[in-house]
OpenMM code with the backbone's topology and positions (N, CA, C; nanometers):
from openmm import Vec3, app, unit

residues = "MET HIS GLN THR VAL ARG PRO ALA GLN LEU ALA LEU ALA ARG ALA GLU ALA LEU LEU VAL GLU ARG LEU GLU GLN LEU ALA GLY ALA LEU ALA VAL GLY GLU GLY ALA ALA TRP SER ALA TYR CYS GLU ALA ALA SER ALA LEU ALA ALA ILE ALA PRO ALA THR ALA PRO GLY ALA ASP GLY ARG ALA LEU LYS THR SER GLU LEU ALA ALA ALA PHE GLY LEU THR PRO LYS VAL ALA ARG ARG LYS GLY LEU ARG GLY GLU LEU PRO VAL ARG PRO ILE ARG LEU GLY SER GLY ASP ARG SER LYS LEU ARG TRP ALA ALA ARG".split()
positions = [
    Vec3(0.0843, -0.1181, 0.0000),
    Vec3(0.0000, 0.0000, 0.0000),
    Vec3(0.0885, 0.1241, 0.0000),
    Vec3(0.0676, 0.2121, -0.0953),
    Vec3(0.1464, 0.3333, -0.1080),
    Vec3(0.0777, 0.4458, -0.0335),
    Vec3(0.1549, 0.5193, 0.0444),
    Vec3(0.0960, 0.6279, 0.1208),
    Vec3(0.1629, 0.7585, 0.0804),
    Vec3(0.0849, 0.8607, 0.0552),
    Vec3(0.1361, 0.9905, 0.0150),
    Vec3(0.1845, 1.0666, 0.1374),
    Vec3(0.3007, 1.1286, 0.1234),
    Vec3(0.3553, 1.2105, 0.2308),
    Vec3(0.3143, 1.3550, 0.2045),
    Vec3(0.2522, 1.4156, 0.3020),
    Vec3(0.2060, 1.5529, 0.2882),
    Vec3(0.3225, 1.6504, 0.3054),
    Vec3(0.3145, 1.7676, 0.2420),
    Vec3(0.4210, 1.8675, 0.2556),
    Vec3(0.4475, 1.9069, 0.4014),
    Vec3(0.3424, 1.9123, 0.4814),
    Vec3(0.3608, 1.9475, 0.6226),
    Vec3(0.4437, 1.8415, 0.6954),
    Vec3(0.4221, 1.7146, 0.6611),
    Vec3(0.5009, 1.6075, 0.7227),
    Vec3(0.6479, 1.6208, 0.6849),
    Vec3(0.6751, 1.6521, 0.5583),
    Vec3(0.8131, 1.6703, 0.5140),
    Vec3(0.8789, 1.7881, 0.5850),
    Vec3(0.8049, 1.8966, 0.5974),
    Vec3(0.8585, 2.0150, 0.6641),
    Vec3(0.8902, 1.9859, 0.8104),
    Vec3(0.8019, 1.9135, 0.8785),
    Vec3(0.8276, 1.8787, 1.0184),
    Vec3(0.9467, 1.7842, 1.0316),
    Vec3(0.9604, 1.6909, 0.9390),
    Vec3(1.0747, 1.5996, 0.9423),
    Vec3(1.2054, 1.6761, 0.9229),
    Vec3(1.2062, 1.7738, 0.8317),
    Vec3(1.3263, 1.8561, 0.8116),
    Vec3(1.3553, 1.9392, 0.9358),
    Vec3(1.2509, 1.9971, 0.9938),
    Vec3(1.2688, 2.0779, 1.1153),
    Vec3(1.3237, 1.9924, 1.2286),
    Vec3(1.2725, 1.8710, 1.2409),
    Vec3(1.3207, 1.7806, 1.3450),
    Vec3(1.4694, 1.7511, 1.3260),
    Vec3(1.5091, 1.7213, 1.2027),
    Vec3(1.6499, 1.6923, 1.1758),
    Vec3(1.7388, 1.8128, 1.2064),
    Vec3(1.6935, 1.9320, 1.1698),
    Vec3(1.7720, 2.0524, 1.1982),
    Vec3(1.7819, 2.0790, 1.3479),
    Vec3(1.6730, 2.0571, 1.4189),
    Vec3(1.6754, 2.0787, 1.5638),
    Vec3(1.7680, 1.9795, 1.6337),
    Vec3(1.7683, 1.8551, 1.5890),
    Vec3(1.8585, 1.7556, 1.6472),
    Vec3(2.0032, 1.7971, 1.6222),
    Vec3(2.0311, 1.8407, 1.4988),
    Vec3(2.1666, 1.8858, 1.4650),
    Vec3(2.2073, 2.0056, 1.5505),
    Vec3(2.1153, 2.1007, 1.5677),
    Vec3(2.1430, 2.2193, 1.6488),
    Vec3(2.1675, 2.1818, 1.7951),
    Vec3(2.0885, 2.0905, 1.8478),
    Vec3(2.1088, 2.0467, 1.9863),
    Vec3(2.2456, 1.9829, 2.0046),
    Vec3(2.2894, 1.9050, 1.9062),
    Vec3(2.4218, 1.8429, 1.9148),
    Vec3(2.5320, 1.9485, 1.9135),
    Vec3(2.5162, 2.0507, 1.8291),
    Vec3(2.6138, 2.1598, 1.8260),
    Vec3(2.6189, 2.2318, 1.9603),
    Vec3(2.5017, 2.2631, 2.0133),
    Vec3(2.4951, 2.3341, 2.1405),
    Vec3(2.5461, 2.2484, 2.2554),
    Vec3(2.5223, 2.1180, 2.2504),
    Vec3(2.5745, 2.0288, 2.3545),
    Vec3(2.7263, 2.0318, 2.3531),
    Vec3(2.7855, 2.0397, 2.2347),
    Vec3(2.9313, 2.0520, 2.2245),
    Vec3(2.9811, 2.1808, 2.2867),
    Vec3(2.9073, 2.2897, 2.2641),
    Vec3(2.9449, 2.4182, 2.3235),
    Vec3(2.9346, 2.4131, 2.4752),
    Vec3(2.8316, 2.3468, 2.5252),
    Vec3(2.8166, 2.3342, 2.6704),
    Vec3(2.9275, 2.2488, 2.7299),
    Vec3(2.9699, 2.1459, 2.6558),
    Vec3(3.0739, 2.0564, 2.7054),
    Vec3(3.2071, 2.1272, 2.7227),
    Vec3(3.2329, 2.2295, 2.6403),
    Vec3(3.3599, 2.3030, 2.6529),
    Vec3(3.3458, 2.4246, 2.7426),
    Vec3(3.2333, 2.4379, 2.8097),
    Vec3(3.2175, 2.5403, 2.9116),
    Vec3(3.1543, 2.6697, 2.8668),
    Vec3(3.0906, 2.6721, 2.7521),
    Vec3(3.0225, 2.7929, 2.7070),
    Vec3(2.8836, 2.7994, 2.7702),
    Vec3(2.8760, 2.8536, 2.8888),
    Vec3(2.7508, 2.8600, 2.9628),
    Vec3(2.6441, 2.9437, 2.8962),
    Vec3(2.6847, 3.0334, 2.8071),
    Vec3(2.5880, 3.1188, 2.7378),
    Vec3(2.5010, 3.0390, 2.6420),
    Vec3(2.5408, 2.9184, 2.6084),
    Vec3(2.4655, 2.8363, 2.5144),
    Vec3(2.3427, 2.7717, 2.5785),
    Vec3(2.3297, 2.7792, 2.7106),
    Vec3(2.2187, 2.7123, 2.7782),
    Vec3(2.0829, 2.7612, 2.7298),
    Vec3(2.0686, 2.8908, 2.7131),
    Vec3(1.9405, 2.9462, 2.6708),
    Vec3(1.9003, 2.8927, 2.5331),
    Vec3(1.9929, 2.8941, 2.4386),
    Vec3(1.9657, 2.8439, 2.3042),
    Vec3(1.9396, 2.6934, 2.3068),
    Vec3(2.0127, 2.6212, 2.3919),
    Vec3(1.9942, 2.4768, 2.4037),
    Vec3(1.8536, 2.4455, 2.4547),
    Vec3(1.8106, 2.5150, 2.5585),
    Vec3(1.6763, 2.4924, 2.6141),
    Vec3(1.5674, 2.5282, 2.5135),
    Vec3(1.5890, 2.6350, 2.4386),
    Vec3(1.4911, 2.6756, 2.3380),
    Vec3(1.4795, 2.5709, 2.2275),
    Vec3(1.5926, 2.5198, 2.1804),
    Vec3(1.5903, 2.4171, 2.0760),
    Vec3(1.5291, 2.2874, 2.1288),
    Vec3(1.5596, 2.2514, 2.2527),
    Vec3(1.5038, 2.1297, 2.3118),
    Vec3(1.3518, 2.1412, 2.3260),
    Vec3(1.3041, 2.2577, 2.3636),
    Vec3(1.1597, 2.2796, 2.3758),
    Vec3(1.0909, 2.2697, 2.2399),
    Vec3(1.1533, 2.3263, 2.1385),
    Vec3(1.0963, 2.3197, 2.0035),
    Vec3(1.0914, 2.1752, 1.9550),
    Vec3(1.1970, 2.1001, 1.9808),
    Vec3(1.2001, 1.9595, 1.9399),
    Vec3(1.0926, 1.8802, 2.0142),
    Vec3(1.0785, 1.9051, 2.1432),
    Vec3(0.9767, 1.8346, 2.2216),
    Vec3(0.8356, 1.8679, 2.1713),
    Vec3(0.8171, 1.9884, 2.1197),
    Vec3(0.6854, 2.0284, 2.0707),
    Vec3(0.6479, 1.9573, 1.9411),
    Vec3(0.7464, 1.9329, 1.8536),
    Vec3(0.7129, 1.8688, 1.7265),
    Vec3(0.7315, 1.7174, 1.7280),
    Vec3(0.7973, 1.6645, 1.8291),
    Vec3(0.8247, 1.5206, 1.8334),
    Vec3(0.6978, 1.4350, 1.8227),
    Vec3(0.5890, 1.4677, 1.8906),
    Vec3(0.4690, 1.3839, 1.8757),
    Vec3(0.4152, 1.3802, 1.7328),
    Vec3(0.4319, 1.4885, 1.6593),
    Vec3(0.3812, 1.4935, 1.5224),
    Vec3(0.4686, 1.4172, 1.4240),
    Vec3(0.5924, 1.3902, 1.4627),
    Vec3(0.6836, 1.3202, 1.3722),
    Vec3(0.7103, 1.1768, 1.4160),
    Vec3(0.6480, 1.1352, 1.5248),
    Vec3(0.6684, 0.9987, 1.5747),
    Vec3(0.6082, 0.8972, 1.4779),
    Vec3(0.6657, 0.7784, 1.4716),
    Vec3(0.6064, 0.6744, 1.3868),
    Vec3(0.4608, 0.6503, 1.4256),
    Vec3(0.3738, 0.6474, 1.3270),
    Vec3(0.2321, 0.6268, 1.3523),
    Vec3(0.1555, 0.7531, 1.3843),
    Vec3(0.2221, 0.8682, 1.3828),
    Vec3(0.1547, 0.9939, 1.4153),
    Vec3(0.0508, 1.0327, 1.3108),
    Vec3(0.0596, 0.9723, 1.1942),
    Vec3(-0.0380, 1.0015, 1.0895),
    Vec3(-0.1703, 0.9292, 1.1125),
    Vec3(-0.1804, 0.8570, 1.2230),
    Vec3(-0.3032, 0.7885, 1.2585),
    Vec3(-0.3086, 0.6436, 1.2135),
    Vec3(-0.2116, 0.6013, 1.1357),
    Vec3(-0.2070, 0.4643, 1.0851),
    Vec3(-0.1364, 0.3768, 1.1879),
    Vec3(-0.1927, 0.2629, 1.2174),
    Vec3(-0.1291, 0.1684, 1.3095),
    Vec3(-0.0182, 0.0940, 1.2347),
    Vec3(0.0984, 0.0843, 1.2965),
    Vec3(0.2145, 0.0214, 1.2345),
    Vec3(0.2239, -0.1260, 1.2689),
    Vec3(0.2756, -0.2031, 1.1757),
    Vec3(0.3109, -0.3413, 1.2045),
    Vec3(0.4390, -0.3387, 1.2865),
    Vec3(0.4681, -0.4479, 1.3548),
    Vec3(0.5899, -0.4549, 1.4353),
    Vec3(0.7137, -0.4365, 1.3480),
    Vec3(0.7130, -0.4910, 1.2277),
    Vec3(0.8284, -0.4756, 1.1383),
    Vec3(0.8475, -0.3294, 1.0978),
    Vec3(0.7386, -0.2552, 1.0773),
    Vec3(0.7479, -0.1130, 1.0437),
    Vec3(0.7985, -0.0322, 1.1625),
    Vec3(0.7503, -0.0677, 1.2808),
    Vec3(0.7965, -0.0021, 1.4031),
    Vec3(0.9452, -0.0243, 1.4212),
    Vec3(0.9895, -0.1473, 1.4017),
    Vec3(1.1314, -0.1809, 1.4171),
    Vec3(1.2166, -0.1005, 1.3190),
    Vec3(1.1732, -0.0913, 1.1952),
    Vec3(1.2487, -0.0165, 1.0942),
    Vec3(1.2557, 0.1322, 1.1300),
    Vec3(1.1473, 0.1866, 1.1835),
    Vec3(1.1440, 0.3286, 1.2189),
    Vec3(1.2436, 0.3629, 1.3288),
    Vec3(1.2678, 0.2698, 1.4196),
    Vec3(1.3587, 0.2946, 1.5309),
    Vec3(1.4934, 0.2263, 1.5158),
    Vec3(1.5145, 0.1583, 1.4035),
    Vec3(1.6424, 0.0911, 1.3813),
    Vec3(1.6644, -0.0258, 1.4755),
    Vec3(1.5588, -0.0995, 1.5039),
    Vec3(1.5654, -0.2134, 1.5960),
    Vec3(1.5257, -0.3404, 1.5216),
    Vec3(1.5527, -0.4536, 1.5826),
    Vec3(1.4992, -0.5779, 1.5292),
    Vec3(1.3525, -0.5865, 1.5721),
    Vec3(1.2699, -0.6604, 1.4992),
    Vec3(1.1291, -0.6725, 1.5396),
    Vec3(1.1119, -0.7248, 1.6827),
    Vec3(1.1957, -0.8183, 1.7227),
    Vec3(1.1848, -0.8745, 1.8580),
    Vec3(1.2120, -0.7673, 1.9639),
    Vec3(1.3149, -0.6876, 1.9433),
    Vec3(1.3492, -0.5816, 2.0390),
    Vec3(1.2423, -0.4721, 2.0369),
    Vec3(1.1934, -0.4367, 1.9183),
    Vec3(1.0893, -0.3341, 1.9081),
    Vec3(0.9634, -0.3781, 1.9831),
    Vec3(0.9247, -0.5038, 1.9667),
    Vec3(0.8063, -0.5563, 2.0365),
    Vec3(0.8257, -0.5489, 2.1877),
    Vec3(0.9420, -0.5942, 2.2334),
    Vec3(0.9693, -0.5938, 2.3771),
    Vec3(0.9682, -0.4514, 2.4332),
    Vec3(1.0381, -0.3594, 2.3666),
    Vec3(1.0440, -0.2212, 2.4150),
    Vec3(0.9070, -0.1538, 2.4069),
    Vec3(0.8319, -0.1832, 2.3006),
    Vec3(0.6985, -0.1265, 2.2873),
    Vec3(0.6055, -0.1715, 2.3982),
    Vec3(0.6104, -0.2997, 2.4300),
    Vec3(0.5249, -0.3528, 2.5368),
    Vec3(0.5659, -0.3012, 2.6743),
    Vec3(0.6926, -0.2679, 2.6919),
    Vec3(0.7407, -0.2130, 2.8194),
    Vec3(0.7152, -0.0628, 2.8311),
    Vec3(0.6691, -0.0006, 2.7225),
    Vec3(0.6454, 0.1432, 2.7249),
    Vec3(0.7698, 0.2260, 2.7026),
    Vec3(0.8737, 0.1661, 2.6458),
    Vec3(1.0001, 0.2360, 2.6234),
    Vec3(1.0047, 0.3077, 2.4886),
    Vec3(0.9001, 0.2962, 2.4088),
    Vec3(0.8911, 0.3645, 2.2802),
    Vec3(0.7661, 0.4524, 2.2812),
    Vec3(0.7645, 0.5591, 2.1993),
    Vec3(0.6490, 0.6502, 2.2011),
    Vec3(0.5288, 0.5967, 2.1223),
    Vec3(0.4956, 0.4715, 2.1461),
    Vec3(0.3813, 0.4076, 2.0810),
    Vec3(0.3053, 0.3266, 2.1838),
    Vec3(0.1802, 0.2955, 2.1501),
    Vec3(0.1015, 0.2095, 2.2387),
    Vec3(0.0572, 0.0875, 2.1589),
    Vec3(0.0541, -0.0284, 2.2221),
    Vec3(0.0146, -0.1483, 2.1500),
    Vec3(-0.1367, -0.1572, 2.1314),
    Vec3(-0.1755, -0.2100, 2.0173),
    Vec3(-0.3159, -0.2388, 1.9889),
    Vec3(-0.3226, -0.3873, 1.9555),
    Vec3(-0.3947, -0.4641, 2.0336),
    Vec3(-0.4063, -0.6083, 2.0111),
    Vec3(-0.5188, -0.6371, 1.9124),
    Vec3(-0.4878, -0.7184, 1.8141),
    Vec3(-0.5874, -0.7628, 1.7169),
    Vec3(-0.6301, -0.9030, 1.7565),
    Vec3(-0.7320, -0.9129, 1.8356),
    Vec3(-0.7768, -1.0411, 1.8875),
    Vec3(-0.7557, -1.0463, 2.0369),
    Vec3(-0.7757, -1.1653, 2.0932),
    Vec3(-0.7585, -1.1806, 2.2373),
    Vec3(-0.6428, -1.2752, 2.2658),
    Vec3(-0.5893, -1.2644, 2.3831),
    Vec3(-0.4806, -1.3524, 2.4236),
    Vec3(-0.3436, -1.2905, 2.4002),
    Vec3(-0.2435, -1.3499, 2.4647),
    Vec3(-0.1073, -1.2987, 2.4564),
    Vec3(-0.0449, -1.3188, 2.3191),
    Vec3(-0.0942, -1.4152, 2.2416),
    Vec3(-0.0337, -1.4464, 2.1120),
    Vec3(-0.1044, -1.3760, 1.9959),
    Vec3(-0.1954, -1.2827, 2.0283),
    Vec3(-0.2661, -1.2111, 1.9215),
    Vec3(-0.1708, -1.1140, 1.8522),
    Vec3(-0.2035, -1.0787, 1.7297),
    Vec3(-0.1210, -0.9860, 1.6533),
    Vec3(-0.1252, -0.8487, 1.7177),
    Vec3(-0.0144, -0.7767, 1.7025),
    Vec3(-0.0062, -0.6420, 1.7564),
    Vec3(0.0088, -0.5409, 1.6434),
    Vec3(-0.0479, -0.4258, 1.6641),
    Vec3(-0.0207, -0.3085, 1.5825),
    Vec3(0.0166, -0.1993, 1.6802),
    Vec3(0.0800, -0.0951, 1.6292),
    Vec3(0.1327, 0.0085, 1.7163),
    Vec3(0.0806, 0.1439, 1.6721),
    Vec3(0.0302, 0.2231, 1.7655),
    Vec3(-0.0213, 0.3557, 1.7384),
    Vec3(0.0569, 0.4589, 1.8197),
    Vec3(0.0701, 0.5785, 1.7650),
    Vec3(0.1391, 0.6847, 1.8375),
    Vec3(0.0614, 0.7188, 1.9644),
    Vec3(0.1348, 0.7565, 2.0657),
    Vec3(0.0695, 0.7963, 2.1925),
    Vec3(0.0089, 0.9317, 2.1809),
] * unit.nanometer
topology = app.Topology()
chain = topology.addChain("A")
for resn in residues:
    res = topology.addResidue(resn, chain)
    for name in ("N", "CA", "C"):
        topology.addAtom(name, app.Element.getBySymbol(name[0]), res)
């Protein structure tokens, strides 16, 4: 199934990448003792935290398969399933059926 990526999604993904890059630069400045960078670091971290829910896997409302979740986080399916069930990833499990062996899908929190 082919899914169209909206321009807003692309823009948020680019913004997220730039904010991550900026945070890494500012973290380097803080590591060498540039205390003046704290304000910019906090501002960039707040901006990233604000857009992170919109760029999380499954944020488009589509429930992900475990293999898709694993690919999004660079994990193996087994590790993604375990971390997802423990609440260590920004997704919630959706059981398709009853019982522990039922299929899982993953939705953004």
